[in-house]
Backbone as CSV, one residue per row, in Angstrom:
resi,resn,N_x,N_y,N_z,CA_x,CA_y,CA_z,C_x,C_y,C_z
1,UNK,-108.335,78.819,-20.467,-106.911,78.557,-20.345,-106.167,79.053,-21.583
2,UNK,-106.763,78.849,-22.756,-106.125,79.278,-23.992,-105.959,80.800,-24.017
3,UNK,-106.964,81.521,-23.482,-106.890,82.986,-23.442,-105.731,83.441,-22.553
4,UNK,-105.531,82.770,-21.434,-104.436,83.129,-20.531,-103.076,82.860,-21.174
5,UNK,-102.951,81.739,-21.868,-101.688,81.429,-22.540,-101.397,82.421,-23.666
6,UNK,-102.434,82.803,-24.399,-102.242,83.796,-25.466,-101.845,85.152,-24.877
7,UNK,-102.433,85.514,-23.744,-102.076,86.759,-23.064,-100.604,86.741,-22.677
8,UNK,-100.150,85.652,-22.071,-98.747,85.531,-21.661,-97.831,85.566,-22.889
9,UNK,-98.222,84.901,-23.958,-97.428,84.907,-25.182,-97.301,86.321,-25.754
10,UNK,-98.398,87.076,-25.771,-98.352,88.448,-26.280,-97.483,89.340,-25.390
11,UNK,-97.517,89.111,-24.086,-96.663,89.894,-23.181,-95.191,89.564,-23.433
12,UNK,-94.878,88.287,-23.612,-93.488,87.896,-23.890,-92.997,88.495,-25.206
13,UNK,-93.850,88.474,-26.219,-93.473,89.063,-27.506,-93.257,90.564,-27.354
14,UNK,-94.156,91.231,-26.604,-94.004,92.669,-26.401,-92.707,92.979,-25.652
15,UNK,-92.333,92.131,-24.695,-91.071,92.328,-23.970,-89.881,92.327,-24.910
16,UNK,-89.920,91.469,-25.917,-88.807,91.361,-26.849,-88.763,92.556,-27.795
17,UNK,-89.931,92.989,-28.283,-89.960,94.051,-29.295,-90.132,95.448,-28.705
18,UNK,-90.177,95.581,-27.391,-90.407,96.885,-26.757,-89.436,97.974,-27.220
19,UNK,-88.143,97.696,-27.385,-87.233,98.765,-27.828,-87.392,99.156,-29.301
20,UNK,-88.086,98.361,-30.084,-88.232,98.632,-31.511,-89.270,99.725,-31.766
21,UNK,-89.167,100.420,-32.892,-90.081,101.536,-33.179,-91.551,101.135,-33.337
22,UNK,-91.847,99.953,-33.821,-93.231,99.556,-34.058,-93.879,98.870,-32.862
23,UNK,-93.255,98.901,-31.709,-93.803,98.217,-30.548,-95.095,98.867,-30.063
24,UNK,-95.267,100.155,-30.281,-96.505,100.820,-29.860,-97.713,100.309,-30.631
25,UNK,-97.524,100.012,-31.912,-98.614,99.444,-32.703,-99.016,98.066,-32.172
26,UNK,-98.024,97.254,-31.856,-98.297,95.929,-31.292,-99.011,96.069,-29.955
27,UNK,-98.526,96.978,-29.127,-99.140,97.192,-27.814,-100.589,97.631,-27.963
28,UNK,-100.842,98.593,-28.830,-102.200,99.098,-29.014,-103.132,98.031,-29.576
29,UNK,-102.600,97.110,-30.348,-103.436,96.069,-30.933,-103.831,94.999,-29.914
30,UNK,-102.910,94.576,-29.060,-103.165,93.443,-28.167,-103.487,93.807,-26.725
31,UNK,-103.254,95.024,-26.317,-103.444,95.383,-24.913,-104.377,96.575,-24.764
32,UNK,-105.565,96.458,-25.313,-106.556,97.526,-25.221,-107.374,97.378,-23.945
33,UNK,-107.501,98.464,-23.202,-108.329,98.526,-21.996,-109.411,99.569,-22.198
34,UNK,-110.557,99.379,-21.543,-111.552,100.459,-21.568,-110.974,101.722,-20.938
35,UNK,-111.372,102.865,-21.433,-110.769,104.121,-20.985,-111.077,104.444,-19.534
36,UNK,-112.158,103.890,-18.943,-112.452,104.210,-17.551,-111.454,103.570,-16.590
37,UNK,-110.727,102.543,-17.030,-109.742,101.884,-16.183,-108.346,102.472,-16.328
38,UNK,-108.185,103.441,-17.213,-106.853,103.975,-17.493,-106.634,105.316,-16.804
39,UNK,-105.383,105.599,-16.585,-104.948,106.883,-16.056,-103.899,107.433,-17.012
40,UNK,-103.743,108.740,-17.007,-102.719,109.351,-17.855,-101.310,108.972,-17.409
41,UNK,-101.183,108.543,-16.166,-99.874,108.232,-15.596,-99.459,106.786,-15.801
42,UNK,-100.327,105.957,-16.333,-100.031,104.534,-16.470,-98.995,104.284,-17.561
43,UNK,-98.017,103.472,-17.217,-97.008,103.049,-18.189,-97.525,101.808,-18.912
44,UNK,-96.782,101.346,-19.900,-97.157,100.115,-20.596,-97.213,98.952,-19.614
45,UNK,-96.263,98.908,-18.709,-96.208,97.842,-17.706,-97.504,97.815,-16.907
46,UNK,-97.914,98.981,-16.417,-99.116,99.062,-15.589,-100.368,98.733,-16.397
47,UNK,-100.421,99.145,-17.635,-101.582,98.839,-18.476,-101.704,97.337,-18.707
48,UNK,-100.585,96.658,-18.904,-100.619,95.208,-19.093,-101.096,94.516,-17.821
49,UNK,-100.620,94.967,-16.671,-101.057,94.381,-15.398,-102.554,94.616,-15.191
50,UNK,-103.030,95.823,-15.502,-104.462,96.103,-15.368,-105.292,95.237,-16.307
51,UNK,-104.815,95.016,-17.517,-105.523,94.159,-18.462,-105.565,92.722,-17.952
52,UNK,-104.456,92.248,-17.406,-104.436,90.906,-16.816,-105.423,90.779,-15.674
53,UNK,-105.528,91.813,-14.838,-106.480,91.788,-13.723,-107.915,91.820,-14.232
54,UNK,-108.165,92.595,-15.258,-109.514,92.677,-15.812,-109.939,91.358,-16.445
55,UNK,-109.023,90.692,-17.130,-109.360,89.449,-17.813,-109.454,88.251,-16.878
56,UNK,-108.537,88.163,-15.902,-108.456,86.940,-15.096,-108.351,87.185,-13.600
57,UNK,-108.582,88.379,-13.137,-108.475,88.660,-11.702,-107.030,88.666,-11.252
58,UNK,-106.797,88.225,-10.010,-105.444,88.244,-9.459,-104.533,87.218,-10.124
59,UNK,-105.121,86.181,-10.703,-104.321,85.230,-11.482,-103.737,85.943,-12.701
60,UNK,-104.522,86.817,-13.318,-104.039,87.600,-14.455,-102.926,88.551,-14.069
61,UNK,-103.024,89.137,-12.867,-101.956,90.012,-12.373,-100.676,89.214,-12.184
62,UNK,-100.802,88.036,-11.609,-99.641,87.180,-11.393,-99.033,86.749,-12.727
63,UNK,-99.879,86.333,-13.681,-99.372,85.935,-14.992,-98.702,87.100,-15.714
64,UNK,-99.298,88.290,-15.620,-98.703,89.461,-16.273,-97.330,89.771,-15.685
65,UNK,-97.220,89.742,-14.368,-95.929,90.040,-13.741,-94.882,88.977,-14.048
66,UNK,-95.293,87.712,-14.078,-94.345,86.656,-14.419,-93.856,86.825,-15.852
67,UNK,-94.779,87.111,-16.761,-94.388,87.290,-18.162,-93.528,88.532,-18.347
68,UNK,-93.840,89.594,-17.629,-93.052,90.824,-17.746,-91.667,90.673,-17.122
69,UNK,-91.536,89.787,-16.146,-90.254,89.574,-15.475,-89.486,88.392,-16.044
70,UNK,-90.010,87.746,-17.072,-89.439,86.514,-17.599,-87.975,86.667,-18.002
71,UNK,-87.611,87.782,-18.580,-86.229,87.990,-19.021,-85.408,88.743,-17.974
72,UNK,-86.057,89.543,-17.170,-85.349,90.386,-16.207,-84.838,89.588,-14.997
73,UNK,-85.639,88.678,-14.487,-85.227,87.930,-13.296,-83.990,87.053,-13.520
74,UNK,-83.900,86.308,-14.615,-82.660,85.536,-14.811,-81.413,86.414,-14.964
75,UNK,-81.572,87.567,-15.597,-80.445,88.492,-15.731,-80.026,88.994,-14.356
76,UNK,-81.003,89.370,-13.528,-80.695,89.861,-12.181,-80.067,88.772,-11.316
77,UNK,-80.588,87.564,-11.414,-80.033,86.463,-10.629,-78.589,86.176,-11.037
78,UNK,-78.340,86.148,-12.329,-76.970,85.924,-12.818,-76.038,87.048,-12.385
79,UNK,-76.535,88.264,-12.441,-75.722,89.408,-12.024,-75.417,89.337,-10.529
80,UNK,-76.387,88.907,-9.727,-76.137,88.741,-8.290,-75.016,87.732,-8.045
81,UNK,-75.053,86.636,-8.775,-73.997,85.631,-8.612,-72.628,86.199,-8.953
82,UNK,-72.562,86.960,-10.039,-71.275,87.520,-10.468,-70.820,88.623,-9.517
83,UNK,-71.706,89.548,-9.180,-71.330,90.696,-8.346,-70.864,90.256,-6.963
84,UNK,-71.511,89.262,-6.388,-71.158,88.856,-5.033,-70.081,87.777,-4.979
85,UNK,-69.588,87.342,-6.137,-68.500,86.364,-6.115,-67.201,86.897,-6.712
86,UNK,-67.277,87.971,-7.489,-66.093,88.540,-8.129,-65.513,89.626,-7.222
87,UNK,-64.201,89.711,-7.199,-63.539,90.709,-6.353,-63.122,91.968,-7.108
88,UNK,-63.154,91.944,-8.425,-62.749,93.109,-9.204,-63.833,94.188,-9.163
89,UNK,-63.439,95.336,-8.687,-64.385,96.443,-8.538,-64.907,96.929,-9.891
90,UNK,-64.075,96.917,-10.908,-64.491,97.397,-12.226,-65.601,96.523,-12.822
91,UNK,-65.498,95.222,-12.646,-66.547,94.319,-13.148,-67.845,94.545,-12.390
92,UNK,-67.738,94.727,-11.077,-68.933,94.998,-10.278,-69.617,96.288,-10.722
93,UNK,-68.832,97.306,-11.007,-69.401,98.594,-11.425,-70.064,98.503,-12.797
94,UNK,-69.448,97.785,-13.718,-70.019,97.630,-15.059,-71.347,96.879,-14.993
95,UNK,-71.371,95.784,-14.255,-72.611,95.003,-14.121,-73.678,95.815,-13.416
96,UNK,-73.308,96.536,-12.389,-74.266,97.367,-11.662,-74.827,98.468,-12.552
97,UNK,-73.978,99.092,-13.347,-74.452,100.140,-14.265,-75.432,99.579,-15.290
98,UNK,-75.133,98.395,-15.813,-76.032,97.765,-16.778,-77.371,97.448,-16.122
99,UNK,-77.338,96.938,-14.900,-78.590,96.615,-14.204,-79.406,97.852,-13.870
100,UNK,-78.747,98.926,-13.518,-79.476,100.172,-13.260,-80.184,100.635,-14.527
101,UNK,-79.505,100.555,-15.655,-80.133,100.937,-16.928,-81.303,100.020,-17.266
102,UNK,-81.156,98.722,-17.005,-82.249,97.785,-17.249,-83.446,98.131,-16.371
103,UNK,-83.206,98.401,-15.097,-84.301,98.729,-14.169,-84.976,100.045,-14.544
104,UNK,-84.185,101.031,-14.937,-84.772,102.314,-15.348,-85.699,102.132,-16.549
105,UNK,-85.276,101.329,-17.500,-86.100,101.100,-18.679,-87.269,100.173,-18.426
106,UNK,-87.045,99.140,-17.651,-88.076,98.124,-17.407,-89.242,98.671,-16.610
107,UNK,-88.955,99.475,-15.625,-90.000,99.946,-14.719,-90.397,101.398,-14.953
108,UNK,-90.024,101.959,-16.089,-90.420,103.316,-16.477,-90.202,104.316,-15.344
109,UNK,-89.023,104.310,-14.778,-88.741,105.160,-13.624,-88.514,106.618,-13.985
110,UNK,-88.281,106.897,-15.221,-88.001,108.273,-15.602,-89.262,109.036,-16.007
111,UNK,-90.425,108.470,-15.745,-91.694,109.162,-15.952,-92.075,109.791,-14.616
112,UNK,-91.931,111.071,-14.511,-92.165,111.750,-13.237,-93.579,112.319,-13.159
113,UNK,-94.560,111.480,-13.418,-95.950,111.940,-13.378,-96.647,111.554,-12.094
114,UNK,-96.048,110.711,-11.301,-96.655,110.335,-10.028,-95.569,110.146,-8.975
115,UNK,-96.000,110.028,-7.729,-95.062,109.921,-6.617,-94.341,108.576,-6.600
116,UNK,-94.921,107.556,-7.217,-94.284,106.242,-7.221,-92.958,106.248,-7.973
117,UNK,-92.833,107.090,-8.966,-91.563,107.163,-9.702,-90.439,107.616,-8.789
118,UNK,-90.717,108.585,-7.931,-89.695,109.049,-6.994,-89.373,107.963,-5.964
119,UNK,-90.393,107.235,-5.518,-90.167,106.151,-4.573,-89.313,105.053,-5.205
120,UNK,-89.598,104.705,-6.454,-88.812,103.683,-7.148,-87.367,104.140,-7.339
121,UNK,-87.170,105.405,-7.713,-85.808,105.923,-7.877,-85.048,105.941,-6.553
122,UNK,-85.729,106.324,-5.484,-85.099,106.321,-4.162,-84.703,104.908,-3.757
123,UNK,-85.594,103.957,-3.997,-85.284,102.559,-3.674,-84.120,102.051,-4.515
124,UNK,-84.127,102.366,-5.805,-83.029,101.941,-6.680,-81.700,102.546,-6.221
125,UNK,-81.717,103.812,-5.839,-80.502,104.456,-5.344,-80.010,103.794,-4.051
126,UNK,-80.932,103.475,-3.140,-80.522,102.824,-1.895,-79.954,101.431,-2.153
127,UNK,-80.515,100.718,-3.126,-79.964,99.401,-3.485,-78.595,99.537,-4.125
128,UNK,-78.414,100.574,-4.891,-77.132,100.831,-5.538,-76.059,101.130,-4.495
129,UNK,-76.396,101.949,-3.521,-75.434,102.338,-2.481,-75.119,101.166,-1.555
130,UNK,-76.135,100.376,-1.217,-75.925,99.301,-0.246,-75.499,97.980,-0.876
131,UNK,-75.320,97.953,-2.182,-74.941,96.737,-2.901,-75.927,95.618,-2.614
132,UNK,-77.185,95.932,-2.793,-78.267,95.003,-2.530,-78.336,93.916,-3.594
133,UNK,-79.153,92.927,-3.343,-79.369,91.873,-4.319,-80.341,92.371,-5.385
134,UNK,-79.940,92.269,-6.639,-80.733,92.797,-7.736,-81.994,91.986,-7.987
135,UNK,-81.969,90.714,-7.662,-83.167,89.889,-7.821,-84.267,90.388,-6.904
136,UNK,-83.931,90.679,-5.665,-84.920,91.211,-4.720,-85.378,92.604,-5.129
137,UNK,-84.473,93.391,-5.668,-84.824,94.720,-6.155,-85.842,94.617,-7.282
138,UNK,-85.604,93.709,-8.198,-86.517,93.504,-9.325,-87.895,93.056,-8.832
139,UNK,-87.928,92.126,-7.894,-89.201,91.657,-7.341,-89.930,92.764,-6.599
140,UNK,-89.217,93.582,-5.843,-89.857,94.677,-5.128,-90.452,95.686,-6.103
141,UNK,-89.717,96.025,-7.124,-90.209,97.003,-8.101,-91.408,96.443,-8.871
142,UNK,-91.420,95.134,-9.115,-92.590,94.520,-9.768,-93.793,94.560,-8.836
143,UNK,-93.572,94.309,-7.546,-94.677,94.359,-6.585,-95.203,95.774,-6.411
144,UNK,-94.357,96.743,-6.579,-94.783,98.139,-6.458,-95.699,98.551,-7.600
145,UNK,-95.640,97.816,-8.723,-96.496,98.111,-9.869,-97.940,97.697,-9.661
146,UNK,-98.201,96.782,-8.762,-99.570,96.273,-8.569,-100.452,97.331,-7.964
């Protein structure tokens, strides 16, 4: 149990420091996988999920996704409340633009090394056009990482 809690704590810390320059050192120190389980196309997100699966099975995958979504889901839920209750188009556009940037960064969508990146971008574009719920979009994109 202590190992699982430490794993979740390290994922939460990495989520906070990810934009900082030294985040790669932290990632390399705490999220090492054997090379046979890695692919050249794997993002940090995918490597963390694979490490969670290796350490704890599907419980580790669930814990990794919960920890990786810990900050994103409340932001998306709050944005859904604002976007679907406010009538000002400018506020809706600003919030939507911010969420698109968050999703692009969170799910490494601009890495065009595999077909999943195009699928994620297509899904994000369809959600943008249809004014979809961002919470569901975030959950779908997290499920696509498994």
